[in-house]
C-alpha positions as CSV (number, residue, x, y, z in Angstrom):
1,M,51.3,-27.2,14.0
2,D,52.1,-24.6,16.4
3,Y,54.2,-26.5,18.9
4,K,54.1,-24.7,22.5
5,F,56.8,-27.7,24.1
6,T,59.9,-29.2,23.1
7,I,61.4,-32.0,24.9
8,I,64.7,-32.2,24.7
9,V,66.6,-35.5,24.5
10,P,70.5,-35.9,25.1
11,V,71.7,-39.4,23.9
12,Y,75.1,-41.0,24.0
13,N,75.6,-44.1,23.3
14,E,71.9,-45.0,24.2
15,E,70.9,-48.0,21.1
16,D,69.1,-49.7,23.7
17,N,67.1,-47.8,24.9
18,L,66.2,-46.0,22.0
19,E,62.9,-48.0,20.8
20,R,61.4,-48.0,24.2
21,L,62.2,-44.3,24.4
22,E,60.5,-43.7,20.9
23,A,57.3,-45.6,22.4
24,E,57.7,-44.1,25.1
25,L,57.5,-40.5,24.0
26,L,54.8,-41.0,21.2
27,N,52.7,-42.3,23.9
28,Y,52.9,-39.0,25.8
29,L,52.4,-36.9,22.9
30,T,49.0,-38.4,22.8
31,S,48.5,-37.3,25.9
32,S,50.3,-34.0,26.3
33,I,48.0,-31.5,27.6
34,V,50.0,-28.8,25.6
35,S,51.0,-29.3,21.7
36,T,54.7,-31.4,21.8
37,K,57.8,-31.7,19.5
38,I,60.6,-34.1,20.2
39,L,64.6,-32.5,19.9
40,I,67.0,-35.6,20.1
41,V,70.1,-34.3,20.4
42,N,72.9,-36.8,19.6
43,D,76.3,-36.3,21.9
44,G,78.4,-37.8,19.5
45,S,77.4,-41.1,20.3
46,T,79.6,-44.3,18.9
47,D,77.2,-46.8,18.8
48,G,74.4,-47.3,16.5
49,S,72.2,-44.7,18.4
50,Q,72.9,-42.4,15.2
51,A,71.3,-44.3,12.5
52,L,68.2,-45.3,14.9
53,I,67.6,-41.6,15.8
54,E,67.2,-40.7,12.0
55,N,64.9,-44.1,11.6
56,I,62.5,-42.6,14.5
57,C,62.6,-38.9,12.7
58,Q,61.9,-40.0,9.7
59,K,58.8,-41.9,10.8
60,H,57.5,-38.9,12.6
61,S,57.6,-35.4,11.5
62,N,57.5,-34.1,15.0
63,F,60.7,-35.7,15.5
64,N,63.9,-33.5,14.6
65,Y,67.2,-34.5,15.9
66,I,70.9,-32.8,15.8
67,L,74.3,-34.6,15.9
68,F,77.4,-33.3,17.7
69,A,80.7,-33.9,15.3
70,K,82.3,-35.5,19.0
71,N,81.0,-36.2,22.6
72,Q,80.7,-32.9,24.4
73,G,78.8,-33.6,27.8
74,L,75.5,-33.0,29.2
75,S,75.6,-29.1,29.7
76,T,76.4,-28.5,26.2
77,A,73.8,-30.7,24.5
78,L,71.2,-28.8,26.6
79,K,72.2,-25.7,26.0
80,A,72.1,-26.8,22.0
81,G,68.5,-27.7,22.5
82,F,67.9,-24.4,24.2
83,D,69.7,-22.6,21.7
84,I,67.9,-23.9,18.9
85,A,64.0,-24.9,20.1
86,T,61.4,-22.6,18.7
87,T,58.8,-23.2,21.1
88,E,57.7,-20.5,24.3
89,L,58.3,-23.9,26.6
90,V,61.4,-26.1,26.7
91,G,61.6,-29.7,28.7
92,Y,64.7,-32.4,29.4
93,I,64.3,-36.0,29.8
94,D,67.3,-38.9,29.8
95,A,67.1,-41.1,27.4
96,D,67.7,-43.7,29.7
97,L,63.5,-43.5,31.1
98,Q,64.6,-43.2,34.3
99,T,61.9,-41.2,34.2
100,T,58.9,-41.0,32.4
101,P,57.7,-38.4,30.0
102,K,54.2,-38.9,31.2
103,D,54.8,-36.6,34.0
104,F,55.6,-33.7,32.8
105,N,52.2,-33.2,32.4
106,L,52.7,-32.5,36.4
107,L,55.6,-30.1,35.7
108,L,53.2,-28.7,32.9
109,E,50.4,-27.5,35.0
110,H,52.3,-25.8,37.2
111,I,54.4,-23.9,34.8
112,K,52.3,-20.6,34.1
113,D,52.9,-19.3,37.8
114,Y,56.7,-20.0,37.3
115,D,59.6,-20.2,35.3
116,L,61.1,-23.5,35.9
117,V,59.4,-26.2,37.4
118,T,61.6,-29.8,38.1
119,G,61.1,-32.9,39.6
120,V,62.4,-34.4,42.5
121,R,62.6,-38.4,42.3
122,Q,60.1,-40.3,44.7
123,N,61.2,-43.9,46.0
124,R,64.6,-43.8,43.8
125,K,65.7,-47.0,42.4
126,D,69.5,-46.3,42.4
127,S,72.1,-48.3,43.8
128,F,73.2,-47.3,47.1
129,I,76.5,-45.6,46.3
130,K,74.7,-43.7,43.2
131,N,71.9,-42.4,45.9
132,V,74.4,-41.2,48.6
133,S,76.7,-39.6,46.4
134,S,73.8,-37.7,45.0
135,S,72.7,-36.9,48.0
136,I,75.8,-35.1,49.4
137,A,76.3,-33.1,46.1
138,N,72.7,-32.1,46.6
139,R,73.8,-30.6,50.1
140,I,76.6,-29.1,49.0
141,R,74.9,-27.2,45.7
142,R,72.5,-26.4,48.4
143,L,74.8,-24.5,50.3
144,F,76.7,-22.7,48.0
145,T,73.2,-21.3,46.1
146,H,70.5,-21.6,48.5
147,D,68.4,-22.3,45.5
148,G,66.0,-24.5,47.8
149,M,66.0,-27.3,45.8
150,D,66.0,-31.4,46.9
151,D,66.9,-33.2,43.8
152,T,68.7,-31.0,41.0
153,G,70.2,-33.8,38.9
154,C,66.6,-34.9,38.2
155,P,66.4,-35.3,34.3
156,L,62.9,-33.8,34.2
157,K,62.1,-30.3,33.9
158,V,60.1,-27.5,32.5
159,I,61.8,-24.2,31.7
160,K,60.2,-20.8,29.9
161,A,62.3,-20.4,26.6
162,E,63.0,-17.2,27.2
163,Y,65.1,-18.0,30.1
164,A,66.5,-20.8,29.4
165,K,67.9,-19.2,26.5
166,R,69.7,-16.5,29.1
167,I,71.3,-19.1,30.9
168,P,75.1,-19.0,30.5
169,M,75.5,-22.5,30.3
170,F,79.1,-23.8,31.0
171,K,80.3,-27.7,31.3
172,G,78.7,-29.1,34.8
173,L,76.2,-26.2,34.9
174,H,72.9,-28.4,33.9
175,R,73.3,-29.1,38.2
176,F,72.7,-26.2,38.6
177,L,69.6,-25.0,36.2
178,P,67.3,-23.9,39.1
179,A,69.9,-21.9,40.4
180,M,70.3,-20.1,36.8
181,I,67.1,-19.2,36.5
182,L,66.9,-17.8,40.1
183,L,69.9,-15.2,39.2
184,Q,67.6,-14.1,36.5
185,N,65.4,-13.0,39.4
186,G,63.1,-15.7,38.0
187,T,60.6,-18.6,40.2
188,V,61.3,-21.8,40.6
189,K,58.9,-25.2,42.3
190,Q,59.6,-28.6,42.4
191,I,56.8,-31.8,42.2
192,P,57.1,-35.4,42.9
193,V,57.6,-37.6,39.9
194,Q,58.7,-41.5,39.6
195,H,61.6,-43.1,39.4
196,F,62.4,-46.2,37.6
197,P,65.4,-48.3,37.7
198,R,67.3,-48.6,34.0
199,I,66.7,-51.3,32.2
200,A,69.4,-50.9,29.3
201,G,72.7,-48.9,28.8
202,T,75.0,-47.9,31.5
203,S,75.3,-44.3,33.5
204,K,77.4,-41.7,32.2
205,F,78.4,-40.4,35.5
206,G,80.7,-42.1,37.6
207,L,82.0,-41.1,41.2
208,R,83.7,-38.0,40.6
209,K,81.3,-36.6,38.3
210,R,78.5,-37.0,41.2
211,L,81.1,-35.8,43.5
212,I,84.3,-33.7,43.0
213,S,82.7,-31.8,39.6
214,P,79.7,-30.2,41.1
215,L,82.4,-29.1,44.4
216,I,84.3,-27.0,41.7
217,D,81.3,-26.0,39.8
218,C,79.7,-24.2,42.7
219,F,82.4,-21.6,43.1
220,A,81.7,-21.0,39.1
221,Y,78.8,-20.3,40.4
222,L,79.4,-18.0,43.4
223,W,81.8,-16.7,40.7
224,M,78.6,-16.1,38.4
225,N,76.6,-14.8,41.0
226,R,78.4,-11.7,42.3
227,K,79.1,-10.8,38.3
228,K,75.1,-11.1,37.5
229,I,73.7,-8.5,35.4
230,N,69.7,-7.9,34.5
231,Y,67.7,-5.1,34.0
232,N,64.2,-4.3,32.9
233,I,63.7,-2.2,30.4
234,K,60.6,1.2,31.2
235,K,60.2,2.3,27.9
236,K,61.0,2.0,24.4
237,S,60.6,4.2,20.9
238,F,60.2,0.9,18.6
């Protein structure tokens, strides 16, 4: 099959969620508005995730995986997915399923006119501390990037692969994906999506990673903004 869309699913110690993840993704694949395949990126899990991932991929030809030798972090997992994907569109969802793959269709409806479409979580089902820290982090990021995004931490995005592959990812930059598309003179849009409580497993991001790290990363973004390079080729001989 000629696939158009790759959904990247970073996994780190999510064995209790993988059976449900398989079912939800399989259900979505029957209703996706474009031909879709799945790439699971095992970010060095130390639980039983890898055995379950291999079993899933053996059963379904449109599921594939890569396994890191050790834990590298979410940004690295996304970069690996962007680098490996061969489809014209790439997407991203967390394995905890606090967002639903069904909402990818809401984003895909707009991707023709934009280079990145991201979800905005409605009626968030997280703890008070998590919601407040996320809100503060988003305000800090908007102050630095002026990207106009309300919820860049939403783990539901669709990006044109040509833009995703040019993002100079480093640790923490997953929070700046819309801003990094804007650095390429691309266009972005946000769409409301559903949000659900985490049913199994534990969050991999504490308060420091939600507040201190994003502030530090903002300075990295400012440096990149000053040093960015964009060009358009007018003519070529080959």
